[in-house]
One Martini backbone bead per residue (centre of mass of N, CA, C, O) as a GRO file, in nm:
protein
   91
    1MET     BB    1  -6.514  -5.534   0.903
    2ARG     BB    2  -6.242  -5.664   1.058
    3LEU     BB    3  -5.884  -5.690   1.075
    4PHE     BB    4  -5.674  -5.985   1.123
    5ALA     BB    5  -5.387  -6.117   1.289
    6ALA     BB    6  -5.221  -6.444   1.315
    7ALA     BB    7  -5.004  -6.625   1.545
    8LEU     BB    8  -4.937  -6.961   1.509
    9LEU     BB    9  -4.905  -7.271   1.704
   10ALA     BB   10  -4.817  -7.596   1.631
   11ARG     BB   11  -4.834  -7.874   1.856
   12LYS     BB   12  -4.631  -8.189   1.892
   13SER     BB   13  -4.583  -8.493   2.034
   14GLU     BB   14  -4.281  -8.709   1.964
   15GLY     BB   15  -4.189  -8.861   2.201
   16GLY     BB   16  -3.884  -8.689   2.273
   17PHE     BB   17  -4.029  -8.466   2.091
   18GLU     BB   18  -4.125  -8.141   1.944
   19LEU     BB   19  -4.355  -8.012   1.731
   20ILE     BB   20  -4.316  -7.701   1.542
   21GLU     BB   21  -4.571  -7.485   1.378
   22PRO     BB   22  -4.598  -7.215   1.197
   23MET     BB   23  -4.892  -6.981   1.154
   24PRO     BB   24  -5.027  -6.754   0.935
   25VAL     BB   25  -5.324  -6.539   0.980
   26VAL     BB   26  -5.601  -6.393   0.797
   27VAL     BB   27  -5.890  -6.210   0.925
   28THR     BB   28  -6.244  -6.164   0.937
   29ALA     BB   29  -6.416  -5.967   1.190
   30ASP     BB   30  -6.602  -5.837   1.471
   31SER     BB   31  -6.390  -5.977   1.663
   32GLU     BB   32  -6.134  -6.115   1.836
   33LYS     BB   33  -6.271  -6.380   1.915
   34GLU     BB   34  -6.367  -6.457   1.630
   35ALA     BB   35  -6.092  -6.456   1.498
   36GLY     BB   36  -5.967  -6.682   1.675
   37LYS     BB   37  -6.162  -6.906   1.575
   38GLU     BB   38  -6.106  -6.882   1.271
   39ALA     BB   39  -5.799  -6.937   1.285
   40LYS     BB   40  -5.830  -7.217   1.413
   41ARG     BB   41  -6.004  -7.344   1.203
   42GLN     BB   42  -5.787  -7.317   0.970
   43ALA     BB   43  -5.563  -7.479   1.127
   44ARG     BB   44  -5.731  -7.760   1.150
   45LYS     BB   45  -5.689  -7.847   0.851
   46THR     BB   46  -5.370  -7.907   0.905
   47TYR     BB   47  -5.407  -7.945   1.251
   48PRO     BB   48  -5.543  -8.192   1.393
   49LYS     BB   49  -5.655  -8.299   1.696
   50ASP     BB   50  -5.658  -8.621   1.639
   51GLN     BB   51  -5.324  -8.583   1.587
   52GLY     BB   52  -5.211  -8.394   1.845
   53TRP     BB   53  -5.273  -8.099   1.803
   54HIS     BB   54  -5.170  -7.781   1.932
   55ILE     BB   55  -5.318  -7.448   1.950
   56VAL     BB   56  -5.147  -7.135   1.951
   57GLY     BB   57  -5.188  -6.770   2.006
   58ARG     BB   58  -5.214  -6.446   1.837
   59ILE     BB   59  -5.414  -6.143   1.824
   60VAL     BB   60  -5.440  -5.871   1.576
   61GLU     BB   61  -5.513  -5.573   1.475
   62ILE     BB   62  -5.563  -5.407   1.177
   63ASP     BB   63  -5.469  -5.110   1.048
   64HIS     BB   64  -5.596  -4.960   0.770
   65THR     BB   65  -5.419  -4.707   0.748
   66LYS     BB   66  -5.144  -4.840   0.771
   67LEU     BB   67  -5.185  -5.027   0.531
   68LEU     BB   68  -5.218  -4.804   0.315
   69GLU     BB   69  -4.939  -4.667   0.374
   70THR     BB   70  -4.777  -4.917   0.286
   71ILE     BB   71  -4.890  -4.933  -0.011
   72ILE     BB   72  -4.828  -4.650  -0.041
   73THR     BB   73  -4.616  -4.460  -0.203
   74SER     BB   74  -4.425  -4.171  -0.240
   75ASP     BB   75  -4.575  -4.121  -0.545
   76ASP     BB   76  -4.885  -4.215  -0.523
   77GLU     BB   77  -4.860  -4.508  -0.587
   78THR     BB   78  -4.994  -4.829  -0.632
   79THR     BB   79  -4.948  -5.135  -0.572
   80ARG     BB   80  -4.994  -5.434  -0.680
   81LEU     BB   81  -5.198  -5.698  -0.545
   82PHE     BB   82  -5.230  -5.858  -0.819
   83PRO     BB   83  -5.106  -6.093  -1.007
   84ASN     BB   84  -4.974  -6.057  -1.343
   85ARG     BB   85  -4.839  -6.029  -1.644
   86SER     BB   86  -4.807  -5.742  -1.576
   87SER     BB   87  -4.596  -5.491  -1.478
   88GLY     BB   88  -4.627  -5.253  -1.213
   89ARG     BB   89  -4.840  -4.974  -1.190
   90THR     BB   90  -5.091  -4.789  -1.056
   91GLN     BB   91  -5.299  -4.472  -1.102
   0.00000   0.00000   0.00000
């Protein structure tokens, strides 16, 4: 599966002004279209259509190689991805 990041905006008109809520989402999917559907599905849990929310956004694929380069530090140690009681680095 491929990894995608979505930047979504939930918009809702309330009288004379408009509410705008940003929502970042990361999803795995086989295609950009499927990723967009899943991101919107996740956003609908917080911003339901029946409450007047409209969701728009943009999907981009995350390059796994660049992601790993970001995680790996200059001394070839990887930063811990999951918080736990001990702090430090893995080797």
